[in-house]
N, C-alpha and C positions, 0 to 999 in steps of 0.2 A: 503496500501497498505505499500512496506516496506520503511523505511529510507533512506535517503543517504549515510550511512556508509552500513547499508546490499546490497543497490543496486551493489554500488561500490566493494565490497566483489566478488558478485552472476557474476557480469561483467569483473573483473582478470580472476577467476575461466574459466567461460565461454570461452574467449579470447586465456587461456592456453590449453581448454579441447578439442575444438572444433571449434578453429577461422583459422585453416586451414585445414579443412576439406572438402571432396566434398560428396557434398546431393546426394543420392541414390533417395528421394523419400521423400514424405511431407504428413502423413496421418492427415487430421482433423478431427478427432472422436468429437466435438463437434462444430457443425458451423456454431455458434452464436457467436466464440473465430476471425471469418474471417469475420474482420470489414472491410477490401478493398484489392484486389479485392473482389468479391466472390469464395467459397473455391474451387471449377473447377478453375478458372483461376489462382488462389495461387498456387497449389499444381501441374500444367502444367508447371507453368511458372519458376521454381527453380529447376524441376527435371534433375541432372546430372551439375548440374551448383555446383562453388567451392565458400565457403565462405572464407576471408580473413582479418578476423578479426574483435572482436567486442568490438566496442565504447559507447560510454551513450551522449546523450543531455539529458540535465535535468535527469528526472526520465523513459525517454525512453531507453529502451535497442538496440543499433542498431547492426544488423548481416550486416553486408561489403557483396553482393554476388557479383560477377563477371558481368560483363557488367552492373557496374553504377545503379546497384537496391540496394534498402535496404529491408530487414528484419525487421520491425519495431515491437518490444513486450513493453507492458503496461499490470506491475502485478498489480493485485489485494493485498488485507489485507491477502486471502488466497491461493493467488497464488503460487505454487513453482515450480523451475524446478529440475529436477534428471538427471543424466547422468547414463544409461542403457545398458542392453544386450538385442538381440530379446526376448531370453527368459525369461526372467523376467519377471514377474506379473503384468498386466495392474493396476495400480491403479484406484479405484475409482476416478471418475472424472477428467479422462486424460482427456485434449482436444486435444491437437497436439504431434505426433511422427515423429520426424527428423530420417532419417534412412542414414545412413555416406555410402559409398561405400566399406569403412577397418571396417567396422561392429563397432559394436556404434549406441545407438542412445541417442537423447537428447527430452527429455520427457515435455509436460507443464501440471502441472495439476492444473484442476480450480474448483475445486468443487461448489464455488460459485456463477461461472460465474461470473465474477471481470474484465478476463483478458483480451486484445486485442491486436490483431494482423493483422499488413499491410503490403502486400510488394507493395514498390513505385519506382517510379524514383530517385535517390538524390536530384534531380534539385526540386523537386513536395513536397519534406518533410517539407520545412516552409508554402508551402498552405495549406496540410493536419490538421497541427501544428503549427497555427500560435501564440499560445501560445509560441512559443522557440525563438519568436523575443524580447521578455520583460523577459528574464528569467533576477535573479539577480545573485548575489555573487556565485561561485560553491567552496565551502572550501576542495572541494578534486583536481577539477579539475587544478585547480595554487592556487599558496599562493596569500593570501589577505595580503596587510598593514595594519597596523592598522590606517594609517591616511585616506588611500580606506574606510576602513569600517565606521571608525567614523564621515565620511566626508556624507555618504550616510546615515546612522542612523539619523544625524542629519538632514534630510531633511524630512525624517515622521514627522506626527503627530499624534498620537495613543499610545497606550499600549503594551510594550514588547512583551506579548507573542506571540501578532497578528502578528508585526512585524517580527521576529523569524519566524512564520510560513507562511511570506506572500513567495509564491516564485518567485515574481518580487526584490523581497529583499534578500533572500537566498535560492538556489537551499537544495528544500528534508528535511527543518527537520519540524515531525512530533510533534504531542503530548509529547512525551518519548524523544526527547532529546533537545528541546525548555524547559521544564520542570528541567532538567540537567543544560543545563548550564547557567540557573538562578538562580538555587541553588551555583554553584561553584561561579557563579560571584556575589550572596550576592544581589540579586534586585527582587525584586515583581514583579509577573504577571502581575499588573496592572501601575505597573510605567510609566508616560508619557515619552515620551522620551525629551522633554522641561525639566524636572526637573533634568536630569541626568549631575553629572559636566561630566571633562575629567577625571578625574581617575577611575570613573564608569564607560564610555564606556572604556578605558583601560580595568578596569577587565572583562568586557564583553567580550570583541574580544579575551582576553588570554581565558577565559572561552569555548569561539566558538573551537578554535584553538584545545586546551588540549583535551576538549572533541572528538570532533571529531577523533583526533589520538587515543585516548585510547581504542575508540569503534571498529574502526577499527580493530585497533594489536590486539585484543579480540574478533573478529568475528564477532562484532554484537549483537544485542541484543532479545534471542528467550524470549517471555513471559508466552506463553502458551502451551502446547503439541502441536495445530494444525499452531503452531507460526515461524517464519521466519526460516527458514535451510538453510544452504549450496547447493551448489549442490551436494554435497558428501553425503548430509543428517545430515550432524551434525550442531547440534543447535552452535548459538554462545554464549560464552561466559562472555560476556559485564553485565548480568544480574547479577554477582556477585558485579559489584562495581556498582547499580544504585543507588544512596542514596536519592530519592526522590520518582518516577514516581512509581504510587500503591503503597505505602509504607504510609498509611496514620495509623497513630493509633501507629506507631513504634517509638520509639527516635528517632530526628532529630539526626545526624551524628555528629553536633556541637554545642548541646545545652540541654538542660534540660525540656527539652517540646518536646511533639508527634510531628511527618509533618501530616500537615493537607492538606484533603479536599476539595475546594471548587466548583462550579458549575459556566465554562467559558464559554463562547457562547456556542455551539452547546454540550461540554463537560465536563469534569472535570482538573482543573490543581492541582499540588502539591508542596507543600511547607511550607517551616519553618518560621512561623511566627514571629519566635526569633530572625532569623540573618538576613532573606531577608527583606531587610527595600527599 
């Protein structure tokens, strides 16, 4: 799944490009993507209705549909959305095509079948997605003060990387940005919150705010040829600013030693042994 900077960038593009358009029809080319209700009901229900904006709740993209309905999309790691003309070739793995009355289409490309699309009444969203009731701080949706961040952090007991990636603490941080934030804060991935000084909490907070700002500014991070791209198909430029993630063996930007890769949880983490303590 894209991390928070990428998903927010996509939301902004969608809101600008299709947020006020009228739906001619929806074609579900991969039935498994229609999670609620079924394909037939979903396509019939939205035909001829107008969108009134695209918002985000946690890591869900929410298309506001007239009549107090929501078209909710959850993207997988290899999912992407594209703005197309009807004559454009249909990419392999296209799961959903939304055609608009003014011309043009929005397509969901999901080759690994990781995405989900739901049509729900606005007042049913939290019933279908109870995880929304326990979401943590959203570093983009609203400013976070360092005191709020510090207070909530110190109520947690555990290793820093696990806490940063916990959606009940922070929305939308995965392996990429958690490693980058910890590097810029000068803190190890396995430090326990109980060992942090007030100064270290401030550094972590500052690294969080600065990293998310820079990632959005430079269009997100694209790591692989089939990785993140925006609505126009343009990859993100933040990769050139990545300090440690998947840079094991390279020299640390802050020390005379290599970046180290170690197993952590079900994956790996990347850090500078000399400057992260």
